[in-house]
C-alpha positions in Angstrom: -23.6 2.5 -11.7 -26.0 3.0 -14.5 -27.7 6.0 -12.9 -24.3 7.8 -12.5 -23.3 7.2 -16.1 -26.6 8.5 -17.1 -26.5 11.6 -15.1 -23.0 12.3 -16.6 -24.2 11.8 -20.1 -27.1 14.2 -19.6 -24.8 16.7 -18.0 -26.3 16.3 -14.5 -23.1 15.0 -12.9 -21.4 18.4 -12.6 -21.7 20.2 -9.4 -23.9 23.4 -9.6 -21.8 26.5 -9.8 -23.6 28.3 -6.9 -23.0 25.4 -4.4 -19.5 23.9 -3.9 -19.2 20.2 -3.4 -19.0 18.9 0.1 -15.4 18.1 -0.4 -14.5 21.5 -1.6 -16.4 23.1 1.3 -14.4 20.8 3.8 -11.1 21.9 2.3 -12.2 25.5 2.3 -12.9 25.1 6.0 -9.5 23.4 6.7 -7.6 26.1 4.8 -9.4 28.7 7.0 -7.9 26.8 10.0 -4.9 29.2 10.1 -3.9 28.3 13.7 -2.9 24.9 12.7 -0.4 26.1 10.1 0.7 29.1 12.2 1.7 26.7 15.1 3.9 24.8 12.6 5.4 28.0 11.1 6.3 29.4 14.5 8.0 26.3 15.8 9.4 24.5 12.8 10.4 26.6 9.8 9.0 30.2 9.9 10.4 30.9 6.3 8.7 28.1 4.4 5.6 26.8 6.1 4.6 23.6 4.3 1.1 23.4 2.7 -1.2 20.5 3.6 -2.1 18.9 0.2 -3.8 15.5 0.6 -2.9 12.6 -1.7 -3.8 8.9 -1.7 -2.3 5.6 -2.7 -4.3 2.5 -3.7 -4.1 -0.7 -1.7 -5.1 -3.9 -3.4 -6.3 -7.2 -2.0 -5.3 -10.5 -3.1 -7.9 -10.5 -5.8 -6.1 -7.4 -7.2 -9.2 -5.3 -6.7 -9.1 -2.1 -4.5 -9.3 -2.9 -0.8 -8.7 0.7 0.3 -6.6 3.7 0.1 -3.9 5.2 2.2 -4.6 8.9 2.7 -1.6 11.0 3.6 -0.2 14.5 3.4 1.9 15.1 0.3 5.4 13.9 0.4 6.9 17.3 0.6 4.8 18.0 3.7 5.8 14.6 5.3 9.5 15.3 4.6 9.1 18.6 6.2 7.8 17.2 9.5 9.6 13.8 9.5 12.1 15.0 12.1 9.9 17.5 13.9 8.8 17.3 17.5 6.0 15.1 18.6 3.7 18.2 19.0 4.2 19.1 15.4 3.6 15.5 14.3 0.3 15.7 16.3 -0.7 18.9 14.6 -0.4 17.3 11.1 -2.1 14.1 12.2 -5.0 16.3 13.3 -4.9 18.1 9.9 -5.1 14.8 8.2 -7.9 13.4 10.4 -10.0 16.6 10.1 -9.6 16.6 6.3 -11.1 13.1 6.1 -13.8 13.7 8.7 -15.0 16.9 7.1 -14.9 15.2 3.6 -17.2 12.5 4.9 -14.8 9.7 4.1 -17.1 7.0 5.0 -19.4 8.1 2.1 -16.4 8.3 -0.2 -15.1 4.8 0.6 -18.2 2.6 0.2 -17.0 -0.8 1.3 -13.2 0.1 1.2 -11.0 0.9 4.1 -9.0 4.2 4.8 -5.4 3.8 6.0 -3.9 6.7 7.8 -0.5 7.0 9.6 -0.7 8.5 13.1 1.8 8.6 16.0 1.2 6.1 18.6 0.7 8.9 21.2 -2.1 10.3 19.0 -4.5 7.5 19.8 -6.1 9.4 22.6 -6.9 12.4 20.6 -10.5 13.3 20.6 -10.7 14.0 16.9 -10.5 10.4 16.1 -14.0 10.0 17.3 -15.2 12.1 14.2 -13.9 9.3 11.8 -16.1 6.4 10.7 -14.4 3.7 12.8 -15.6 0.8 10.6 -13.7 2.1 7.7 -10.5 3.1 9.4 -7.1 1.5 9.7 -4.8 3.4 12.1 -1.2 2.8 11.0 0.9 3.4 14.1 4.3 5.2 14.0 6.6 5.5 17.0 8.6 8.7 17.6 12.0 8.9 19.3 11.3 11.9 21.5 9.7 11.9 24.9 5.9 11.8 25.2 4.9 8.3 24.2 2.2 6.5 26.1 3.4 3.9 28.5 3.3 0.4 27.0 0.3 -0.7 29.2 -1.7 2.5 28.5 -1.0 2.2 24.8 -2.2 -1.4 24.7 -5.3 -0.4 26.7 -6.1 2.5 24.2 -5.6 0.2 21.2 -8.0 -2.3 22.6 -10.6 0.5 23.3 -10.3 1.7 19.6 -10.6 -1.8 18.3 -13.8 -2.3 20.3 -15.1 1.0 18.7 -14.5 -0.6 15.3 -11.2 0.8 14.4 -8.4 -1.5 12.9 -4.9 -1.2 14.0 -1.8 -1.7 11.9 1.7 -2.0 13.4 5.0 -1.8 11.6 7.2 -4.8 10.8 8.5 -5.8 14.3 11.7 -7.1 12.7 12.4 -3.6 11.4 10.9 -1.8 14.3 11.4 -3.4 17.7 9.1 -1.1 19.5 6.2 -2.7 17.5 6.8 -6.2 18.9 4.8 -5.9 22.1 1.9 -4.5 20.0 1.7 -7.5 17.7 -0.9 -9.4 19.6 -3.2 -6.2 19.2 -2.6 -5.9 15.4 -5.2 -6.3 12.6 -2.6 -5.5 10.0 1.2 -5.8 10.0 2.9 -3.5 7.6 6.2 -4.5 5.9 8.2 -2.7 3.1 9.2 -4.4 0.0 12.8 -3.2 -0.1 13.4 -4.9 3.4 11.9 -8.2 2.3 14.0 -11.2 1.3 13.3 -15.0 1.8 14.8 -15.1 5.3 13.1 -11.9 6.6 9.8 -13.1 5.2 10.1 -16.5 6.8 10.8 -15.1 10.1 8.1 -12.5 10.0 5.4 -15.0 9.0 6.6 -17.3 11.9 6.3 -14.3 14.3 2.9 -13.5 13.0 1.6 -17.0 13.2 2.6 -17.1 16.9 1.6 -13.7 18.0 -1.0 -12.4 15.5 -2.5 -15.3 13.6 -5.5 -13.3 12.4 -3.6 -10.2 11.2 -3.2 -9.5 7.5 0.1 -8.6 6.1 0.4 -5.3 4.0 3.4 -5.0 1.9 4.2 -1.4 0.7 6.4 0.2 -1.9 6.1 -2.7 -4.4 7.7 -1.2 -7.5 6.8 -3.8 -10.2 4.7 -6.7 -10.9 7.4 -9.3 -10.2 7.7 -7.8 -6.7 3.8 -8.1 -6.3 4.0 -11.8 -7.4 6.7 -12.5 -4.7 4.6 -10.8 -2.0 1.6 -12.7 -3.2 3.4 -16.1 -3.0 4.6 -15.4 0.5 1.0 -15.0 1.7 0.6 -11.2 1.9 -3.0 -10.1 1.9 -2.7 -6.4 1.0 -0.5 -4.8 -1.6 0.7 -1.2 -2.2 3.0 0.6 -4.6 3.6 1.7 -8.2 3.2 -1.8 -9.5 -0.7 -1.1 -9.6 -0.5 1.1 -12.8 2.9 -0.2 -14.2 3.1 -1.2 -17.8 4.0 -4.6 -19.1 5.1 -5.7 -22.5 1.8 -6.2 -24.2 3.1 -5.9 -27.8 1.7 -9.3 -28.7 -1.7 -8.8 -27.0 -4.7 -7.9 -29.1 -8.0 -6.3 -28.0 -10.7 -8.8 -26.6 -13.6 -9.8 -29.1 -16.1 -7.9 -27.0 -13.9 -4.7 -27.2 -13.4 -5.2 -30.9 -17.1 -5.3 -31.5 -17.5 -2.0 -29.6 -14.6 -0.5 -31.5 -16.2 -1.6 -34.9 -19.3 0.4 -33.8 -17.2 3.4 -32.9 -15.4 3.4 -36.2 -18.7 3.2 -38.2 -20.1 6.0 -36.1 -17.0 8.1 -36.7 -17.5 7.5 -40.4 -21.1 8.9 -40.1 -22.7 5.5 -40.8 -26.4 5.4 -41.2 -28.6 4.5 -38.3 -29.7 1.2 -39.7 -26.1 0.2 -40.3 -25.3 0.9 -36.7 -28.4 -1.0 -35.6 -27.4 -4.0 -37.8 -23.9 -4.1 -36.1 -25.6 -3.9 -32.7 -27.9 -6.8 -33.5 -24.9 -9.0 -34.2 -24.2 -8.9 -30.4 -27.3 -9.7 -28.6 -25.9 -8.9 -25.2 -24.7 -5.4 -26.3 -28.1 -4.6 -27.9 -29.9 -5.6 -24.7 -27.6 -3.4 -22.7 -28.3 -0.4 -25.0 -32.0 -0.9 -24.7 -31.8 -1.1 -20.9 -29.6 1.9 -20.8 -31.8 4.1 -23.0 -35.1 3.0 -21.3 -33.5 4.0 -17.9 -32.6 7.5 -19.5 -36.0 7.9 -21.1 -38.2 7.0 -18.2 -40.5 9.9 -19.0 -41.8 7.8 -22.0 -45.1 6.0 -21.5 -44.2 3.1 -23.7 -40.8 1.3 -23.4 -38.3 1.6 -26.2 -38.0 -1.8 -27.8 -36.5 -1.1 -31.1 -32.6 -0.6 -31.6 -33.1 2.0 -34.3 -35.4 4.0 -31.9 -32.9 3.7 -29.1 -30.2 5.1 -31.4 -32.3 8.0 -32.3 -33.2 8.8 -28.7 -29.6 8.5 -27.5 -28.1 10.6 -30.2 -24.7 10.1 -31.8 -22.6 12.0 -29.3 -24.0 10.2 -26.3 -23.7 6.8 -28.2 -19.9 7.5 -28.7 -19.5 8.4 -25.0 -21.5 5.3 -23.9 -19.5 3.0 -26.2 -16.1 4.2 -25.0 -17.2 4.0 -21.4 -18.4 0.5 -22.2 -15.2 -0.6 -23.9 -13.2 0.3 -20.7 -15.6 -1.1 -18.3 -16.0 -4.4 -20.2 -12.2 -4.8 -20.3 -11.8 -3.7 -16.7 -13.7 -6.3 -14.9 -11.0 -8.5 -13.4 -8.1 -7.9 -11.0 -5.6 -5.2 -11.6 -7.6 -3.8 -14.6 -10.6 -3.0 -12.4 -8.3 -1.0 -10.0 -6.8 0.7 -13.0 -10.3 1.6 -14.3 -11.3 3.2 -11.0 -8.0 5.3 -11.1 -8.9 6.4 -14.7 -12.4 7.3 -13.7 -11.1 9.5 -10.9 -8.8 11.2 -13.4 -11.6 11.6 -15.8 -14.1 13.1 -13.4 -11.4 15.3 -11.8 -10.5 16.8 -15.1 -14.2 17.4 -16.0 -14.8 19.1 -12.7 -11.8 21.4 -13.1 -13.1 22.3 -16.6 -16.5 23.5 -15.1 -17.5 26.5 -17.2 -15.9 25.3 -20.5 -17.9 24.1 -23.5 -19.6 20.7 -23.4 -17.2 19.4 -26.1 -14.1 20.5 -24.0 -15.4 18.8 -20.9 -16.1 15.7 -22.9 -12.7 15.7 -24.4 -11.0 16.1 -21.0 -13.2 13.3 -19.5 -12.0 11.0 -22.3 -8.4 11.8 -21.8 -8.6 10.9 -18.1 -10.6 7.8 -18.8 -8.3 6.5 -21.7 -5.0 7.5 -19.8 -4.7 4.0 -18.4 -6.4 2.2 -21.4 -3.4 0.1 -22.0 -3.3 -1.2 -18.4 -7.2 -1.8 -18.5 -7.1 -3.5 -21.8 -3.6 -5.1 -21.5 -2.7 -4.0 -24.9 -0.2 -1.4 -26.1 -1.7 2.1 -25.7 -1.5 3.0 -29.5 -3.2 -0.3 -30.3 -5.9 0.3 -27.7 -6.6 3.9 -28.9 -6.4 3.3 -32.7 -9.9 1.8 -33.2 -11.5 4.6 -31.2 -10.8 7.2 -34.0 -10.3 9.9 -31.4 -9.7 13.7 -32.1 -6.2 14.7 -32.6 -6.0 16.7 -29.4 -7.0 13.7 -27.3 -4.4 11.6 -29.0 -1.7 14.2 -28.5 -2.3 14.2 -24.8 -2.4 10.5 -24.4 0.3 9.3 -26.7 2.7 12.3 -26.7 2.0 14.1 -23.4 1.4 17.4 -25.2 -1.3 19.8 -26.3 -3.9 21.7 -24.6 -5.6 18.8 -22.8 -2.4 17.3 -21.3 -1.9 19.8 -18.4 -5.1 18.8 -16.6 -4.0 15.1 -17.0 -0.7 15.9 -15.5 -2.4 17.7 -12.6 -4.7 14.7 -12.0 -1.7 12.3 -11.9 0.2 14.6 -9.5 -2.7 14.5 -7.1 -2.6 10.8 -6.8 1.1 10.3 -6.3 1.7 10.0 -2.6 5.5 9.8 -3.0 5.6 12.9 -5.4 7.1 16.2 -4.5 4.5 18.8 -3.4 6.3 21.2 -5.7 5.3 19.0 -8.6 1.7 19.4 -7.6 2.1 23.2 -7.4 3.7 23.4 -10.7 1.0 21.3 -12.3 -1.6 23.4 -10.8 0.0 26.6 -11.8 0.2 25.3 -15.4 -3.6 25.0 -15.3 -4.2 28.3 -13.7 -5.8 26.9 -10.6 -4.8 26.5 -7.0 -3.5 23.2 -5.5 -6.3 23.5 -2.9 -9.0 23.5 -5.6 -7.2 20.5 -7.3 -7.2 18.5 -4.2 -10.8 19.2 -3.4 -11.9 18.2 -7.0 -9.7 15.0 -6.6 -11.7 14.0 -3.6 -15.0 14.8 -5.1 -14.0 12.8 -8.2 -13.0 9.9 -6.1 -16.3 9.8 -4.5 -18.0 9.8 -7.9 -15.9 7.1 -9.3 -16.4 4.8 -6.3 -20.2 5.3 -6.8 -19.8 4.3 -10.4 -17.8 1.2 -9.6 -20.1 0.1 -7.0 
């Protein structure tokens, strides 16, 4: 985590202009795969072929930390193919799988899981062998038209995939009767929040206890925290939905003491305080002073003698880097537990994506965009109203305008970063947001994956 932050602060974290990131190269290769899209155009809708933008949705565990992501084609594309033939569904499943394989999804995920929806008849497709099985959860969907594998062959194929390391998720058998015979093969059972009530939940848990006692229950489409709390009480193990970044009434909440100490330093720094004054404030918090010395010594490893003076450390680091370090520290300190940690990872992805898309801009512009992304969920991370969380940071006006008023020159890239992470958004929203920034949706999607890989490295 420390090395990645250091690389970013020293300007080493940006991809070189002459060599595109691995994820960007993967998407370029996929977009070159014209036959896939041509097949869909010819059979489905020759006038408006859908574009395959990837997006993701976060999945939390019972500790409210990120357990994995569901990767999917954008909602507009999914709507386009929802009632298409089995062959078209297979084409898009292959697009999704090849995207993830080329992007080296195992490297991106670390210890997390990747959930993807595939038709049950797709399980014998050879492209699945390109995925890192230990990281993958295959969420099965059944299709009404002919071509499904016979029940015995499907069960045999599922068992073979599980032996290879894949996990299998089946839909709620009370909502989808075709899933009932597969329950004994399930590692995950997927239910949707709108269908849940006390009686449904009781029957589903009883069915799982009898046929799939070791399977975990994933509940999707949880809109708000009260829905998450209900799902938690009934024993669900995995949770997905807008509740993850939803706001609460934090009007009465104040910043934590550790965050307040950091913001005092930021305010004094903004006021051009003398180095000895800043050092005196740091020495009031022994843990913070120690973190600074460790941080600077790691950055200054070319020095023969270690830096042991706070004043010397401040001179070595410089004021601009000190400000960035303190803001990062204020967020990471507040985002250590539960839902705040998942919000911090989302904010880091936004921040890094915005910085990547600003490649070629001035250092100051890149820094401002990174801070906008990082602080866009400061209220969720710190569990305090956004204006109260931002006030002690003494941010520049353009950063405040983007965060508090959704306006100004920095806001369009934030809107684009948010559009890339909305699995249930309209693909047209992504196209509009990308056009407002003067870039292609494909470039935005590639940078989004690259940013996710970076943020996961930082968090781990």
